[in-house]
C-alpha positions in Angstrom: 0.0 0.0 0.0 1.4 3.4 -0.9 1.9 6.1 1.7 -0.9 8.7 1.7 -0.4 12.1 0.1 0.2 14.9 2.6 -3.1 16.6 3.1 -3.2 20.3 2.5 -6.6 21.0 4.0 -5.3 24.2 5.6 -4.7 25.7 2.1 -8.1 27.0 1.1 -8.6 29.0 -2.0 -9.3 32.7 -1.1 -9.7 32.0 2.7 -8.0 34.2 5.3 -6.8 33.1 8.6 -4.2 30.6 7.4 -1.8 33.4 6.8 -2.3 33.7 3.1 -4.9 33.7 0.4 -4.1 30.6 -1.7 -4.8 30.5 -5.4 -6.2 27.4 -7.0 -2.9 27.1 -8.9 -0.9 27.2 -5.7 -3.0 24.6 -4.0 -2.9 22.3 -7.0 0.9 22.7 -7.3 1.4 21.8 -3.6 -0.9 18.8 -3.9 0.9 17.6 -7.0 4.3 18.0 -5.3 3.1 15.9 -2.4 2.0 13.2 -4.7 5.6 12.8 -6.0 6.6 11.5 -2.6 4.2 8.5 -2.8 6.0 5.2 -2.5 5.1 2.3 -4.7 6.1 -0.2 -2.0 6.8 -0.1 1.7 10.3 0.9 2.6 12.3 -1.0 5.3 15.0 1.0 6.9 17.8 -0.8 8.7 18.9 0.4 12.1 22.7 1.1 12.1 24.7 -1.3 14.2 26.5 1.4 16.1 23.3 2.8 17.8 22.9 1.9 21.5 19.6 0.6 22.9 18.2 4.0 23.8 18.9 5.4 20.3 17.4 2.3 18.8 14.1 2.9 20.6 14.1 6.5 19.3 14.9 5.1 15.8 11.9 2.8 15.9 9.6 5.5 17.2 10.8 8.1 14.6 10.5 5.7 11.7 7.0 4.7 12.8 5.9 8.3 13.3 7.3 9.4 10.0 6.0 6.5 8.0 2.9 8.3 6.8 4.9 11.2 5.4 7.2 9.0 3.3 10.2 11.5 3.5 12.7 9.0 4.8 14.7 6.9 2.4 17.5 4.2 2.5 20.2 6.9 2.0 19.0 8.6 5.2 19.8 5.7 7.5 23.1 7.0 8.9 21.8 10.6 9.1 18.7 9.3 10.9 21.1 7.3 13.1 23.0 10.5 14.1 19.7 12.2 14.9 18.6 9.3 17.1 21.9 9.2 18.8 21.8 12.9 19.5 18.3 12.7 21.0 19.4 9.8 23.1 22.3 11.8 24.4 20.0 14.8 25.2 17.8 12.4 27.2 20.8 11.0 29.1 22.2 14.5 29.8 18.8 15.6 31.1 18.8 12.6 33.5 22.3 13.4 34.7 21.3 17.1 35.2 18.4 15.9 37.3 20.8 13.8 39.3 23.7 16.2 39.7 22.1 19.6 39.2 22.7 22.5 36.8 25.8 23.8 38.5 28.9 22.4 40.2 31.7 23.9 42.2 35.0 24.1 40.5 38.5 23.8 42.2 38.4 27.5 43.0 35.1 27.2 44.9 33.1 29.0 42.2 29.7 27.8 41.0 29.9 27.0 37.2 27.5 25.3 34.9 27.6 21.5 35.0 29.3 19.9 32.0 26.0 17.9 31.4 24.2 21.2 30.7 26.7 22.0 27.8 26.4 18.4 26.6 22.6 18.6 26.5 22.8 21.9 24.6 25.3 20.6 22.0 23.3 17.4 21.4 20.0 19.3 21.3 21.5 21.6 18.5 22.6 18.5 16.6 19.2 16.9 16.9 17.4 20.0 15.8 19.8 20.5 12.8 19.3 16.8 11.7 15.5 16.9 12.2 15.4 19.8 9.8 17.6 17.9 7.2 15.4 14.8 7.5 12.0 16.5 7.3 11.2 15.4 10.9 9.3 18.6 11.7 6.4 20.3 10.1 8.4 23.3 9.0 10.9 21.3 7.0 8.2 19.2 5.4 6.3 22.3 4.4 9.5 23.8 3.0 10.2 20.7 1.0 6.6 20.6 -0.4 6.8 24.3 -1.3 10.1 23.9 -3.1 8.7 21.0 -5.1 5.5 23.0 -5.9 7.4 26.1 -6.9 9.4 24.0 -9.3 12.6 24.6 -7.4 15.6 22.6 -8.5 18.7 21.5 -6.7 21.6 23.7 -7.8 23.9 20.7 -7.4 21.7 18.3 -9.4 23.9 18.5 -12.5 26.9 17.2 -10.5 25.3 13.8 -10.4 24.5 13.4 -14.1 
């Protein structure tokens, strides 16, 4: 069974309130772009061997949650693995912050941010960046559909011919 086309119900011709008055041509172009992402057969992504158990749980949840959108592909496996690893590390850092607190006392007796706070921030930034690249949030999926609808082409596409 093919994945369903992303529904653009919020795009109503001539209606206000959604931020913009959509033309029939714009709505049709967006719907047509979404149809290009339909899969002919179900895709089975393989979990990278290097992910730990926590990241593997995140992998399975993410793949299941994103299945209906059909934006993930085999070439995304390692990138998705990095995303899942980063989310796992954010969760672990949060647990450690809860256990040890936000600050610690250094050798000089001064209160400084705990190293786990910085770790959490770094991995959160990685997770956010990769979620944008993979289409794991609504904004990046909408941007992808808009680019397709507007007939946008990849400036590097000719490098692969």
